C-alpha positions, 0 to 999 in steps of 0.5 A: 580510692586514695590508696589505689592512686598512691599504689599506681603513682609510680606508673605515671612517672617516666623513669629510666630503665637500668640494671644499676643496683638500687643500693651502693653495696659499698662493703663489697664494691669498695674492696673490688674497686681497690683490687681492680686499681691495684691489679691494673697498676693504675697509678703507674699507668697514669705516671707513664702517660705523663712521662716527660711532662713538667714535674709537679711535686706535693711534699707530704707533711706526714701523719704520725703512725700511732693509731687509726686515721681520724677525721683530721688525717682523712681530710688532710690526705683527701685534700692533698689527693685533690691537688695531685689528681688535678695536676695529673688532669692538667698534664703535669707529671705529679708523682706523690710519695706518701710518708709517715712520722715514726718517731717522737713522743706520740708513739713512745707515749702509746707504747709506754701506756700499752707495755707499762714499760717503765714499770716492767723495767724494760731496757731502752733498746727493748722499748725502742724496738717496741716503738719501731714495731708499733709504728710499722703496725700502724703504717700498714693500717693507715696505708690501707685506710688511705687507699680505701679513701681512693687516694693514689700514690706510691703506697708500696714504697713510702718514705718512713722516718724510721727507715735506716737510709733516712736515719743515716741521712739525718745523722750525716746532716747532724754531723754537718751542723756539728762540723760547722760549730752550730751544735752546743750543750748548755743548761738553760730553761726549756719548756718541760712537761713533767707528765712526759718527762721531756723537754718540748720544742716551741711548736709542741706547746699549746695555750689554754685558759688556766687558773693560777694563784696571784700573789704579792710578796715583799723582799726586805732590804739587807743593804741600806737603800738610803744610800740611793734614796735618802728619804728611806733613811732609818725606814725598814724597806722592801721591794714588792714583787707579783707572780702567778707561779709561787712555786718558783719563789724557792728558786728566786735569786734576783728582782728585776727593775726597769732602769728608766721607770719611775718607782715610789716608796709607799709608807705602810705600817711603818715600812716602805714598800717599793713598786713602780709608780704607775702600778702603785694603785693596783698594789694598794687595791690588792692590799685594801689600802685606803690611801697612798702615802708616797715617801719618795720617787726615783728611777729604777737604776739607782737601786741596781746591785742592792741586796735583799733577803729571800722571803723564805731562806737565809740567802740573798737576792739582788736587784738587777736591771732589765728592759723587758720589765713592763707596766702591764701588770704586777708591780714593775719589780719582776721576780727573777729565777734564772732557772725557770724563765727565758728572760730570767735566764738571760738576766742571770747570765748578765749578772753572773747568777746561778742557773738554779732549778731545783726540780727533777724530771718528774716536776718534783722539788729536789731534796735541797729545797727546804719545806717543799722537798718531794712536792710536785711543783704545780701542786706546791703553790698553796704550800709556798703561799702558806709558808710566805704568809707564815714568814710575813712576806705575803702581802696579798693573795688571789687568783687570776685566769690567764692563758698558760702553756700546756703540752700538746700531747698530754694536755697538762700544764708545763713548766720552764725548767733549766736542764742540760740540753743540746741546741742548734744555734739560730745565729751561728753561720747566719742560720736565722738570716738564711731561713728568713731569706728562704721564706721570702723566696717561697710563694705562699698560699694563702699569703698570710702564711708567709708572715706567720712563719716569718715571725715564728722564725724571726723570734724563735730561740735556739732550736732544742734538739734533745729529748730526755726520756726514761729510756734514753736517746736513740743516738749517743753524743760523745762529749769531753767535759775537760776540753769542752768539745763534741767528739762526734766529727763528720767522719764518726757520723759517716761511720755511724750512718754506715753502721745503721744501714749495714746492721739495721739497728738503732745506736 
């Protein structure tokens, strides 16, 4: 009886009568619907109905053309489509032009992985052509996938960064920067990914937790510190540094002290160890010292210019002064390698130090680095520590967990490395000031985005615009070392731009 009731229960419901199918059958209906929209040219009809109305433009930050769309790209495009369509329905002429970023390492990395280009010895032109074909393939694939999501736009004429008129315009704008004197070449430290063999812009760097060695190292004086601190007369003395990058010790040329901080000399085993007074207890703890026997106190500025011996090599390191030295960690005596850090670099220029970075594009020590030649730098920390211990310079060793920069593409830890790169000055022609004024003139939604981008531009270093890859750069800049002058003036840039459009090829 119960089963009969169950069987007839639907007969007791007042259900609508309809021919609408019980199943969506999306695999059939979706292509039919897209074909119908295309055949009716629905997007153009919507625009025609809004002709003459107030214009609303959504500028599309483009996805990379280096694979199928994923949840992130789908969500991004759908949310933008909501905005565009809502503006149509509000009466605006809302013309949406989708686009794709067809340049850069994401695509080069994919092509290199698939073609094994460097192993096969393909020329730069062959690889760039393969990159263009690869990007074109995924522009077509992603276009169809976005259309299947129901996104409306000018899909038959998108903007592509690899389109020759687009590249020609970029070349002309680059020429205007050169003409204004904003472009320069200089050897300076940049973020460097050894895995990708390229410099990275600040926006291409991610920070992740990382375990690094933590070491205290002594730099013995060559000069007599008693001339500045009489209490150190006849006492062997050393400055103590702390670092989490032992691999940069071979490139050390100086130790930075803060001119106004109070420093102390601690007696240890017949030797005086110099550290900032506020950090002396941290050093004592790291070295398992029972008590602090302070010989002298003095400001950092009195030691400026004194020479020390490098802990590994027969060369000098010098004491310099710098306001960026802090008391947050370490010893208040900052290991300074001008080729491997921005602050170090600035201090090196001030004191006339060599911008020394004995590391190649693959992140390997060059042949002039005694003991460590041929070692990948991020794998050389243990070897450096061992050599420091052998020389008697290593005072304490442990590890530390901290936030460390990684390449956003390959996710590997990166390094600071001085290389010859091209930059656009943020100060020349008031570019930074103009950019900050432009940010303030924009309405930001949400409002916190304004301060975020403002601080980014306010504090960012000069814009590194060059990239070094095994197969070279898409545009050649002619440069005369004798007269220190860039030979690409605006006329040459215009000529290059015309060639790019006329011949349809990279230069």
